[in-house]
N, C-alpha and C positions, 0 to 999 in steps of 0.2 A: 780656886782653893789654894793652889800652890803659891800664887802671888800673895794672897792674904797671909799664908803661913810665913813666907819670907819677910813680908813687911812687919809682921808681929815679932819676928825674931830680930828685927833691925838690920837684916841683910839686904842692902840696896834699897831701903825703904823709900828714899827720896826719888830715885830713878823710877821705881814702880809707880809711885803716886803721880809723878810728872807725866808719865806715859798714860796713866788712867785718866788724868785730867784732860790731856789732849784728846783722848778717845771720846770723853764725854762732851767736849766742845764740838767735835765733829758731829756727834749724834744730835746735839742741840741745834746746830746749824741745819742739818738734814731735816730734822723735825720742823724747824721754822720754814724751810722751803716748801715742805709738803703742806703745812698749814696755809701758807700764802696761796698756793695753788687751789686748795679747797675753798678758801675765802673768795678767790677770784671767781670760781664757778658758782658759789652761793650768791655772790653779788649779781650774777647774770640771771638768776631766777626771776621770772616775771618780766624780763627785758629780752627782747628778741636779739640774739647775736647778729642776725642779719642787718640790724639797724646800725651796727658798728663795724661790720666786716663785709667784704665782698670777695668773691673768688673769680679769678680769670684764668683762662687756659692760655699758655704762651709757650713759645719755643726758646729754649736756651741753646745758643750756638756751641759749636765745638770749641774747646779751650785746651791749651797746654797748661797744666797745673803742677806746682810742687805740692807735695803732701807729706804729712807725718801722722802716723798712728801711735796711739799710746793710751795710757790709763790715767785719768785724773781722779784724785780722792773725792772731790765734790764739784758741784757746778760752779762754786765760787772760785775754783782753780782754773776755769776755762781760759780766762784772760791771760794768766801767766803762761799757760801752755801755748797759746797762739803767739804771744810776743816772743817766747823762747824759740819757737820753731822759725819765726822770721829772722831772728838774730843768727840762728844756726845756719840757715840757708844763705843769708847775706854774707856771712864770714867766708864761705866757700865760693860765693858768686857775687862779688861786689858790683859787677856791672849789670846784674839782672834787674829787669824792670817789670813792674806789674802792669796789667792791661788797664786801659782807660775807656769807659768807666770801670772802676774797680769791681772785681767779682771774687768773693771769698766766702767760704761757708764751712760749717761743721756738720758732720753726719754722726749719728749714734749707732754703734755697731752691735750693741747688745740686743738680743731678741725681745727682751722685756724691759720696761722702765726700771731704772735703778737710781738710787740716791747717793750711793757711795761706790768708789772704784769703778768708774764709768769708762767703758771703752769708746774712744772717739777717733775720728779722722778729721784733720783740718786740711783744707785745700785752698790754695791761692792761685788764681789765674795769672800767668806771666806771659811775656811776649815771645819767649823761646825757652826750650829746655836748657837746663844748666848742668852742673856737675853734682851728682848725688853725693851726699855726705852723711855719715851716721845713719840716723833714722829718716833722713830726708830723701825722698825719691821724686822722680818726675814721670808723668804719663800724659797721654792725650785723653781728655774727658769727652766722650762722644756727645753730639747734640742730643737734646732731650726735650720731650714735651712734658710740661709740668703744670700742675694746678697751683696757682700762686695766691697767697693770702698775706696781706701786709698788716703787721701789728705795730701800733704806736703806743709806747708806754714801757713801764718797767718789765724786766725779764720775768719777774715773779708772776706776771699776768699772762704769760705766753700760753698757758693752759687754755685760755678762752679761744685764742686763735686756732690752736690745735683742735679743740672740740668742734669749732665751726667748720674747719677745713675737712676733717674726717667725716662729719655729718653731710657736708656738701658732696663729697665723693660718693657716699652711700646713696644719697638721694638721686644722684645722676648715674648710678650703676657703674661706678669706676672703682678700681682698686689700685693701691700703690704698686708700682712696677719696680721700685728700687728704694734704697734708704732715703728718708726724708732729709732735706737740707735746711739748715738754718743760716740764712744769709744776713750778715750784720751790715746795715747801711749806715746808721748813725748809732753811736753808743758812747761808752764812758770815755773814749779817746777824743771825742769832739763835742760832747754835750755834757753840761754840768747837771742838768735836770733829768732824772730818769724818765720823766713824763715825755721827754722829747726823743727818747731812744726809738729807732726805727728798725724793725726786724722783719724780714720776709720769710715766710714758711713756703718752701717749694716741695711739692710732692710729685715725683716722676710718675707718669701714667703711660699706658700703652699708646704708642703713636697711632 
């Protein structure tokens, strides 16, 4: 009401409208992401998810990782957060090298699913610990037993992989023991077609 009154009086009307426009675009993008996930689930009706996914249990070895926690306005901002953290770490640690094969992932820190202002942690496995800088830290990530489900396709369809993975855990009497990891194997950085994106859902379980 206060903003409407200010706009009506001509006080900072342009700034108010620009801010409101940006807010509406964010809401539109968030709604689009939700609709895409719902559509992905609806498309799977009548088609067994087990025909497209399989779960395996595997061991993830101990890694030294650099990590950064933060809040992203939306899922569309994940890439910028990851790239920014890499540049920040590299500036202070120019000789630091990632492990081969590469291992990096995002974990979501909010207790419930959110579409905006999402708390995340990005972790990248490296060959040794470096110099912490800003919000970048280093730690040893303990070995873990995980249930792994690989998803090939756009990020908008990841909901199908999550649905399958969580149902598989329930069917096998397992519960997540830690935050779920999204490991990005192939993506926008090396694939032009979103249908070729490869993402692994890793759910830590009791050893």
